[in-house]
C-alpha positions as a printed NumPy array, in Angstrom:
array([[-18.634,  66.807, -45.673],
       [-21.18 ,  64.696, -46.915],
       [-24.972,  63.752, -47.134],
       [-25.35 ,  60.396, -46.882],
       [-28.946,  59.439, -48.151],
       [-30.342,  56.555, -47.204],
       [-33.568,  55.174, -48.552],
       [-35.88 ,  53.272, -47.742],
       [-37.282,  49.866, -49.724],
       [-40.706,  50.464, -51.63 ],
       [-43.727,  48.958, -50.276],
       [-47.435,  48.558, -51.994],
       [-50.195,  48.771, -50.211],
       [-53.922,  46.887, -50.847],
       [-56.889,  46.859, -49.045],
       [-61.08 ,  46.159, -49.665],
       [-63.66 ,  48.315, -48.706],
       [-67.344,  47.898, -48.65 ],
       [-68.812,  49.913, -51.476],
       [-70.543,  52.089, -48.887],
       [-67.24 ,  52.684, -47.025],
       [-66.699,  56.404, -45.795],
       [-64.068,  58.924, -46.17 ],
       [-63.043,  58.208, -42.435],
       [-62.826,  54.551, -43.062],
       [-60.803,  55.091, -46.247],
       [-58.338,  57.246, -43.985],
       [-58.411,  55.287, -41.503],
       [-56.415,  52.258, -43.304],
       [-53.985,  54.642, -44.941],
       [-52.933,  55.666, -42.39 ],
       [-52.382,  52.686, -40.343],
       [-50.194,  50.878, -43.081],
       [-48.228,  54.609, -42.856],
       [-47.472,  53.773, -39.828],
       [-46.82 ,  50.269, -40.136],
       [-43.778,  50.983, -42.909],
       [-42.932,  54.035, -41.596],
       [-42.335,  51.636, -38.039],
       [-40.499,  49.245, -40.317],
       [-38.755,  51.682, -42.028],
       [-40.108,  51.321, -45.137],
       [-41.438,  53.481, -48.006],
       [-45.27 ,  52.957, -48.922],
       [-46.225,  54.011, -52.568],
       [-50.145,  54.   , -53.672],
       [-52.528,  52.224, -51.629],
       [-54.299,  50.364, -53.651],
       [-58.549,  49.914, -52.694],
       [-60.688,  47.329, -53.73 ],
       [-64.211,  48.17 , -53.517],
       [-66.033,  44.443, -53.28 ],
       [-70.065,  44.125, -53.907],
       [-69.199,  46.061, -57.105],
       [-69.443,  42.843, -60.13 ],
       [-68.122,  43.597, -62.739],
       [-70.273,  45.494, -66.17 ],
       [-69.731,  43.315, -68.603],
       [-68.805,  39.617, -68.554],
       [-65.212,  40.191, -70.003],
       [-64.707,  43.068, -67.226],
       [-61.921,  42.187, -64.65 ],
       [-63.413,  41.661, -61.106],
       [-60.738,  43.153, -58.816],
       [-59.401,  46.137, -60.919],
       [-57.325,  47.336, -58.343],
       [-55.699,  44.061, -58.045],
       [-54.226,  44.145, -61.436],
       [-53.443,  48.038, -61.077],
       [-51.511,  46.651, -57.944],
       [-49.114,  43.55 , -60.314],
       [-48.91 ,  46.193, -63.068],
       [-47.248,  48.893, -60.946],
       [-45.482,  46.455, -58.972],
       [-43.719,  45.57 , -62.173],
       [-43.21 ,  49.176, -63.247],
       [-41.769,  50.462, -59.725],
       [-39.798,  46.99 , -58.673],
       [-41.632,  47.502, -55.228],
       [-40.048,  44.895, -52.569],
       [-43.39 ,  44.106, -51.29 ],
       [-47.171,  44.567, -50.467],
       [-48.551,  45.678, -47.333],
       [-52.274,  44.712, -46.514],
       [-54.395,  45.324, -43.16 ],
       [-55.083,  41.69 , -43.238],
       [-55.246,  38.336, -45.466],
       [-59.424,  39.273, -46.096],
       [-58.244,  41.856, -48.313],
       [-57.864,  39.192, -51.161],
       [-61.214,  37.93 , -50.916],
       [-62.386,  34.673, -52.221],
       [-59.279,  34.587, -54.258],
       [-56.518,  35.101, -51.283],
       [-54.309,  32.074, -52.191],
       [-54.194,  32.375, -55.939],
       [-53.917,  36.319, -55.124],
       [-51.016,  35.724, -52.478],
       [-49.331,  33.066, -55.204],
       [-49.54 ,  35.535, -57.762],
       [-47.762,  38.168, -55.717],
       [-44.677,  35.754, -53.969],
       [-44.384,  33.534, -56.513],
       [-45.109,  34.912, -59.821],
       [-43.98 ,  38.997, -58.608],
       [-40.83 ,  37.757, -56.017],
       [-42.394,  39.973, -53.568],
       [-42.652,  40.017, -49.85 ],
       [-46.043,  40.043, -48.387],
       [-46.644,  41.832, -44.979],
       [-49.738,  41.442, -43.109],
       [-50.509,  44.88 , -40.851],
       [-53.638,  42.214, -39.136],
       [-55.578,  45.478, -38.441],
       [-59.071,  45.297, -37.788],
       [-61.861,  47.647, -36.944],
       [-63.275,  47.368, -34.135],
       [-66.788,  47.677, -34.906],
       [-66.675,  44.52 , -37.044]])
């Protein structure tokens, strides 16, 4: 009898948290994205968290280092998609970042639409 291994498509996560978000909010986002990926029969890789309200220290610094890390990880891993809690994850650069993911990197964007009921 041979063993059959079914591979799930790899998706990476991306989310924005306020600089004052505690561990519980971080854990909640991880759990929600992980649950979504499991239900969608996908393998969730690394979740990249951006901290809002943290301006770059120097003019040449990246204002979204986690998004840059995400794009590099997509290129390295060959991930087929990116899952976000909501489109708010992309902040003020929503259109440009979505275009970079979908058009330039050719990945599928999945939006879970998770909102904290306290918002």
